[in-house]
C-alpha positions as CSV (number, residue, x, y, z in Angstrom):
1,X,95.5,98.8,102.9
2,X,94.7,99.3,99.7
3,X,95.9,103.0,98.3
4,X,95.2,104.8,95.2
5,X,98.1,106.7,93.0
6,X,96.6,109.3,90.8
7,X,99.5,110.7,88.9
8,X,100.0,111.6,85.5
9,X,103.5,110.5,85.4
10,X,103.3,107.0,84.4
11,X,106.8,105.9,85.4
12,X,106.8,107.7,88.8
13,X,103.1,105.9,89.4
14,X,104.3,102.4,88.7
15,X,107.7,102.7,90.4
16,X,104.9,104.5,93.8
17,X,102.8,100.9,93.0
18,X,106.4,98.7,93.6
19,X,107.3,100.8,96.7
20,X,103.5,100.9,98.2
21,X,103.5,96.9,97.4
22,X,107.0,96.0,98.3
23,X,105.9,97.8,102.1
24,X,102.5,95.5,102.3
25,X,100.5,97.7,100.7
26,X,97.7,96.9,97.6
27,X,97.6,100.1,95.0
28,X,96.0,100.5,92.1
29,X,96.7,103.3,89.5
30,X,94.5,107.0,87.9
31,X,96.5,108.7,85.4
32,X,94.1,112.0,85.4
33,X,92.0,113.9,87.6
34,X,88.3,112.4,86.2
35,X,89.7,109.0,87.0
36,X,91.2,109.6,90.0
37,X,88.0,111.1,91.1
38,X,85.8,108.1,90.4
39,X,87.8,105.8,92.2
40,X,88.5,107.6,95.1
41,X,84.4,108.2,95.4
42,X,84.1,104.4,95.4
43,X,84.7,104.4,99.0
44,X,87.1,100.9,98.8
45,X,90.4,103.2,99.3
46,X,92.4,103.4,102.9
47,X,94.2,106.2,101.9
48,X,95.3,108.3,98.3
49,X,98.7,109.8,96.8
50,X,97.3,112.5,95.0
51,X,99.5,114.6,92.1
52,X,98.4,118.3,91.5
53,X,99.4,118.7,88.0
54,X,96.9,116.5,86.7
55,X,95.3,116.5,83.2
56,X,90.9,117.0,83.2
57,X,91.0,117.9,86.6
58,X,93.8,119.3,88.8
59,X,94.7,117.8,92.4
60,X,93.2,120.8,94.0
61,X,89.6,120.3,92.4
62,X,89.5,116.8,92.6
63,X,90.3,116.8,96.1
64,X,87.4,119.9,97.0
65,X,85.3,117.6,94.9
66,X,85.8,114.6,97.3
67,X,85.4,116.9,100.2
68,X,82.2,118.3,99.0
69,X,80.9,114.9,98.6
70,X,81.6,114.0,102.2
71,X,84.3,111.7,101.7
72,X,87.2,111.5,104.3
73,X,89.3,109.8,103.0
74,X,93.0,110.2,104.2
75,X,95.1,112.5,101.1
76,X,98.6,113.0,100.9
77,X,99.2,115.4,97.9
78,X,102.3,114.6,96.6
79,X,103.7,118.0,93.7
80,X,106.5,119.7,92.4
81,X,105.1,122.6,93.3
82,X,106.6,123.7,96.7
83,X,105.9,127.5,96.9
84,X,103.7,128.3,100.2
85,X,100.8,129.3,98.7
86,X,100.3,126.1,96.7
87,X,100.9,124.2,100.2
88,X,98.8,126.6,101.9
89,X,95.9,125.8,98.8
90,X,96.3,122.2,99.1
91,X,95.3,122.1,103.0
92,X,92.7,124.3,103.0
93,X,91.2,121.9,100.0
94,X,91.5,119.1,103.0
95,X,94.8,117.6,102.2
96,X,95.8,115.5,105.4
97,X,99.5,115.9,104.3
98,X,101.7,117.6,101.2
99,X,104.9,116.4,100.2
100,X,107.0,118.4,98.0
101,X,108.6,116.6,94.9
102,X,111.6,115.0,94.6
103,X,111.2,113.3,98.2
104,X,113.1,109.9,99.7
105,X,111.4,106.7,99.4
106,X,111.1,106.4,103.2
107,X,109.9,109.9,103.5
108,X,106.6,109.4,101.3
109,X,106.3,105.7,103.5
110,X,106.7,107.8,106.6
111,X,104.2,110.4,105.6
112,X,101.7,107.7,103.9
113,X,101.7,105.8,107.5
114,X,100.8,109.4,109.3
115,X,98.0,110.3,107.6
116,X,96.8,106.9,107.9
117,X,97.3,107.1,111.7
118,X,95.2,110.0,111.6
119,X,91.8,108.5,110.8
120,X,89.3,108.3,113.5
121,X,88.4,104.5,114.5
122,X,89.4,102.7,111.4
123,X,89.1,99.4,112.6
124,X,87.7,99.2,116.6
125,X,89.1,96.4,118.7
126,X,85.7,94.5,118.7
127,X,82.9,95.1,116.3
128,X,79.6,94.1,117.6
129,X,75.6,93.0,115.8
130,X,73.4,91.1,116.8
131,X,74.4,88.3,119.5
132,X,77.8,88.5,117.5
133,X,81.6,90.1,118.4
134,X,84.2,90.1,115.6
135,X,87.7,90.5,116.7
136,X,89.7,92.2,113.8
137,X,93.3,91.8,115.5
138,X,92.5,88.0,116.1
139,X,90.1,87.0,112.9
140,X,87.4,85.4,115.8
141,X,83.6,85.6,115.2
142,X,82.0,84.7,118.3
143,X,79.0,84.6,120.3
144,X,78.9,84.0,123.2
145,X,81.6,81.2,124.3
146,X,81.5,79.8,121.3
147,X,83.9,81.2,118.3
148,X,85.2,80.5,114.8
149,X,88.3,81.1,112.9
150,X,87.8,83.5,109.9
151,X,90.3,83.9,106.5
152,X,91.7,86.3,105.8
153,X,89.1,87.4,102.9
154,X,85.9,86.2,105.7
155,X,87.4,89.0,107.8
156,X,87.5,90.9,105.2
157,X,83.9,90.8,104.1
158,X,82.6,90.5,107.6
159,X,85.1,94.1,108.7
160,X,83.0,95.2,105.8
161,X,79.2,94.1,107.2
162,X,79.7,95.3,110.7
163,X,80.8,98.3,109.8
164,X,78.0,98.8,107.4
165,X,75.4,96.8,109.6
166,X,71.8,98.2,108.0
167,X,72.8,99.2,104.7
168,X,73.6,96.9,101.9
169,X,76.9,96.6,99.9
170,X,76.8,95.9,96.4
171,X,78.3,93.0,95.0
172,X,80.9,95.3,93.3
173,X,81.7,97.4,96.0
174,X,83.3,93.9,97.9
175,X,84.5,92.8,95.0
176,X,86.9,96.0,94.6
177,X,87.5,96.4,97.7
178,X,88.7,93.2,99.0
179,X,90.1,92.0,95.6
180,X,90.9,95.1,94.0
181,X,90.3,96.4,90.5
182,X,93.7,94.4,89.2
183,X,92.7,91.3,89.9
184,X,90.8,88.4,87.9
185,X,88.5,87.1,90.7
186,X,85.1,87.8,89.2
187,X,81.9,88.1,90.8
188,X,81.3,84.5,91.9
189,X,84.0,84.7,94.5
190,X,81.9,87.3,96.6
191,X,78.8,84.5,96.2
192,X,81.1,81.6,97.5
193,X,82.9,83.5,100.3
194,X,79.2,84.5,101.7
195,X,78.6,80.8,101.7
196,X,81.0,80.4,103.5
197,X,80.3,83.1,106.7
198,X,76.7,82.1,106.6
199,X,77.9,78.4,107.2
200,X,80.5,79.9,110.2
201,X,77.0,81.7,111.6
202,X,75.1,78.4,111.2
203,X,78.1,76.5,113.3
204,X,77.7,79.7,115.9
205,X,73.7,79.0,115.9
206,X,73.4,83.2,115.8
207,X,70.2,84.9,114.9
208,X,72.3,87.2,112.3
209,X,72.1,86.0,108.8
210,X,73.8,87.5,105.4
211,X,70.9,88.9,103.7
212,X,70.8,89.3,99.8
213,X,68.8,92.0,98.3
214,X,68.6,90.9,94.0
215,X,70.7,93.9,92.2
216,X,71.2,96.2,95.5
217,X,74.0,94.0,97.6
218,X,74.4,92.5,100.6
219,X,73.4,93.1,104.7
220,X,73.5,91.7,108.3
221,X,70.3,91.2,109.4
222,X,69.1,90.3,113.2
223,X,66.4,87.8,113.1
224,X,65.6,88.3,116.9
């Protein structure tokens, strides 16, 4: 899972990134409210750790803007402001949890796991489109009795395409969601994995194809 940390104390932000990395998460950093909001709005994150006292926009403003735009990404507010009125304001702004500094590392991780579990049907047990069934738990893509095993990147890409069937997903969104902001991977990797997926669709003799629209993105299309 990919987490966005919006925290202006750079030492703390880097410490949190290391902590999340040790726990199996990928994390990106933003050090002010404006950058945090723009990154959070990208839709590539599974959760956000958001400080209240931020330059440019405070955490309450960032959160209200996110929710007003329709984003339901889980948000853990992390702040030194522990007064009841602040906690109420944070929750009323749309926070899923409010944790006061100082905190224990294991407490933060437990709170993060809690808000991530609250997401409604993050990934159903099975995803279907056309004549295909995708099982994220086993990394299997199947058509009837035929099935193929997907690599981790193929699975991530197909999960995004299945969950957004009928919508074009920009190449940049796939690149950021799968490889992240800190990766040196370029856009050619998206094209390479689309090619891998197309070969597996051909092996399954599926009616589903990955359609590309220049300067728009990728989507699944059922040719039946």
